[in-house]
Each structure stands twice: as structure tokens, then as C-alpha cells.
C-alpha positions as CSV (number, residue, x, y, z in Angstrom):
1,X,-13.6,-109.4,76.0
2,X,-10.2,-108.0,76.4
3,X,-8.5,-106.7,73.3
4,X,-5.7,-109.0,72.2
5,X,-4.9,-107.4,68.9
6,X,-4.1,-103.7,68.6
7,X,-3.2,-101.3,65.9
8,X,-0.4,-99.3,67.6
9,X,0.0,-96.9,64.8
10,X,-1.7,-96.4,61.5
11,X,0.5,-96.2,58.5
12,X,1.2,-92.5,57.6
13,X,1.8,-91.7,53.8
14,X,2.8,-88.3,52.8
15,X,1.1,-87.4,49.5
16,X,0.3,-83.8,50.0
17,X,2.2,-82.8,46.7
18,X,0.1,-85.5,44.9
19,X,-2.6,-83.0,43.7
20,X,-0.1,-80.3,42.4
21,X,1.9,-83.0,40.5
22,X,-1.3,-84.3,39.2
23,X,-2.3,-81.0,37.8
24,X,1.3,-80.5,36.4
25,X,1.1,-83.7,34.8
26,X,-2.4,-83.0,33.3
27,X,-1.3,-79.5,32.0
28,X,1.7,-80.9,30.3
29,X,-0.1,-83.9,28.8
30,X,-2.8,-81.4,27.6
31,X,-0.1,-78.9,26.1
32,X,1.1,-82.1,24.1
33,X,-2.2,-81.8,22.4
34,X,-2.4,-85.6,22.0
35,X,-5.8,-85.9,20.0
36,X,-4.1,-83.3,17.5
37,X,-1.0,-85.5,16.9
38,X,-0.8,-86.9,13.4
39,X,1.2,-90.0,12.9
40,X,3.1,-90.2,9.6
41,X,6.1,-91.8,8.3
42,X,8.0,-88.4,9.2
43,X,6.3,-88.2,12.8
44,X,6.1,-91.7,13.9
45,X,9.6,-91.6,15.6
46,X,8.9,-88.6,17.7
47,X,5.4,-89.8,18.9
48,X,7.0,-93.0,19.8
49,X,9.6,-91.1,21.9
50,X,6.8,-89.0,23.3
51,X,4.9,-92.2,24.3
52,X,8.2,-93.8,25.7
53,X,8.9,-90.8,27.7
54,X,5.5,-90.6,29.4
55,X,5.5,-94.4,30.1
56,X,8.9,-94.0,31.9
57,X,7.5,-91.1,33.9
58,X,4.5,-93.1,34.9
59,X,6.5,-96.2,35.6
60,X,8.5,-94.0,38.2
61,X,5.3,-93.1,39.9
62,X,4.0,-96.7,40.0
63,X,7.5,-97.7,41.4
64,X,6.8,-95.5,44.3
65,X,3.2,-96.5,44.7
66,X,4.1,-100.1,44.7
67,X,6.9,-99.6,47.4
68,X,4.4,-97.9,49.5
69,X,1.7,-100.6,49.3
70,X,4.2,-103.3,50.0
71,X,5.7,-101.6,53.1
72,X,2.0,-100.9,54.3
73,X,0.8,-104.6,53.5
74,X,4.1,-106.3,54.8
75,X,3.4,-105.9,58.5
76,X,-0.3,-107.0,57.9
77,X,0.7,-110.0,56.2
78,X,3.1,-111.1,59.0
79,X,0.2,-110.5,61.6
80,X,-2.2,-112.5,59.4
81,X,0.2,-115.2,59.2
82,X,0.5,-115.4,62.9
83,X,-3.3,-114.9,63.4
84,X,-4.0,-117.8,61.4
85,X,-1.4,-120.0,63.2
86,X,-2.2,-119.1,66.8
87,X,-6.1,-118.2,66.6
88,X,-8.0,-119.1,63.4
89,X,-6.4,-122.5,63.2
90,X,-8.0,-123.5,66.7
91,X,-11.4,-122.2,65.6
92,X,-11.5,-123.8,62.4
93,X,-10.3,-127.2,63.7
94,X,-13.1,-127.3,66.5
95,X,-15.6,-126.0,63.8
96,X,-14.6,-128.8,61.4
97,X,-14.8,-131.4,64.4
98,X,-18.3,-130.1,65.4
99,X,-19.4,-130.1,61.9
100,X,-18.3,-133.8,61.2
101,X,-20.3,-134.8,64.3
102,X,-23.4,-133.0,63.5
103,X,-23.3,-134.4,60.0
104,X,-22.8,-137.8,61.3
105,X,-25.6,-137.6,63.8
106,X,-27.9,-136.0,61.2
107,X,-27.1,-138.4,58.6
108,X,-27.9,-141.2,61.2
109,X,-31.3,-139.7,61.6
110,X,-31.9,-139.5,58.0
111,X,-31.1,-143.2,57.6
112,X,-33.4,-144.1,60.6
113,X,-36.1,-142.0,58.7
114,X,-35.4,-143.8,55.3
115,X,-35.5,-147.0,57.0
116,X,-39.0,-146.2,58.6
117,X,-40.3,-144.9,55.3
118,X,-39.1,-147.9,53.4
119,X,-41.0,-150.3,56.0
120,X,-44.2,-148.0,55.5
121,X,-43.8,-148.3,51.7
122,X,-43.4,-152.0,51.8
123,X,-46.4,-152.5,54.1
124,X,-48.4,-150.5,51.5
125,X,-47.3,-152.1,48.6
126,X,-47.9,-155.4,50.3
127,X,-51.3,-154.6,51.5
128,X,-52.3,-153.2,47.7
129,X,-50.5,-156.3,46.2
130,X,-48.0,-154.2,44.5
131,X,-44.6,-156.1,44.1
132,X,-42.8,-154.5,41.3
133,X,-42.3,-150.8,42.5
134,X,-38.8,-150.1,44.0
135,X,-38.8,-147.7,46.8
136,X,-36.0,-145.3,45.1
137,X,-38.5,-144.9,42.2
138,X,-40.2,-142.1,44.3
139,X,-37.2,-140.0,44.8
140,X,-38.1,-138.7,48.1
141,X,-36.3,-135.9,49.4
142,X,-35.6,-137.2,52.9
143,X,-34.6,-134.4,55.0
144,X,-34.6,-133.7,58.8
145,X,-36.7,-130.6,58.1
146,X,-39.6,-132.5,56.2
147,X,-42.2,-133.9,58.2
148,X,-42.7,-137.8,58.5
149,X,-46.5,-137.1,57.9
150,X,-45.7,-135.4,54.4
151,X,-43.2,-138.0,53.4
152,X,-45.7,-140.9,54.2
153,X,-48.5,-138.8,52.3
154,X,-46.2,-138.8,49.1
155,X,-45.6,-142.4,49.6
156,X,-49.4,-142.8,49.8
157,X,-50.0,-141.0,46.9
158,X,-47.6,-142.8,44.6
159,X,-48.8,-146.3,45.7
160,X,-52.3,-145.2,45.1
161,X,-51.6,-143.8,41.8
162,X,-49.8,-147.1,40.8
163,X,-53.0,-149.1,42.1
164,X,-55.3,-147.0,40.0
165,X,-53.1,-147.6,37.0
166,X,-53.2,-151.4,37.6
167,X,-57.0,-151.2,38.0
168,X,-57.3,-149.2,34.7
169,X,-55.0,-151.4,32.9
170,X,-57.0,-154.4,33.8
């Protein structure tokens, strides 16, 4: 298949000084000896000021990081919106249509199986003289993957058990 979607240029983010800056920040914070700081009535204001200064510096770095993230993300978000509008939408609609048709067909087959099994159940109950057990009591899991033979065996077992229980009660 021909490539329709191309990445013309990957984003280029310059961050070569980041390691140096990070080391300078680490050294500066280590020099502040934060674990050794004791907060008292006399020092609480300076500790709060120190914390505010560190948060202010960090906020500046975060502002730059978020700007880069937004700048890199914006073209992708624009592309993604167009991709969903022009490509994905059609495939999703087709899938939904086919899924609905398959469900409808399989549901029809399940109903036919259920009707056949109800007939089998009615015949068995009639032959055994059982007229008080409803079909829904069995809670059969009627799926397309279950064989009719196994479903009929389950019905036969239930009707036979009811028949034995009646004989035992009499």
C-alpha cells in the first residue's frame, strides 16, 4: 500500500545544556543543606523564602517544558483530527454496520436454536407426563458455539432428573 501519511520532519528539541544545568541545580540545592535546615520562629521566614525561590525557578523550567510539549503536540493533534475525519470515520462506520448485520444474523440463528430446543423440551416433557416445568428453568446458555447435541443432552438430563424426583416423591 502506498504511504499516504508521511512524517516530513521529526521535532528537533535542543537540550544539550540540560545536563549541565541539572548538575548546577543539584549542587546548589545540596549546598543549601535542606536536611540540615532547622525551622524555628526565627528561621521560618527565610526557609519559606528559600522554598518560594526554588519553586519560582522550577516554574520557569516547567513553563519552557510545557511550551515545547504544546508546540510538538499541536501538529499531531491537528493531523489526528483530520485522520479521524477523513479515514477512521469511514472504517468505524463500516465496522459498525457489519457488526450490526452479524449480530442480527447470529441473533436470528440463536432464536431458531432456542425455538428448536423448546420444541425438544416440550416433546420430552409431554412424553414423560411433566407439565409444570418451564423451559426457562434450565438457564441454558444457548450460543452458536455450543453444539445442539450438548444442549439437548442438558435438557434430557434435567427432564430425567425431574422424572426421577417425581417417582421418588410418589
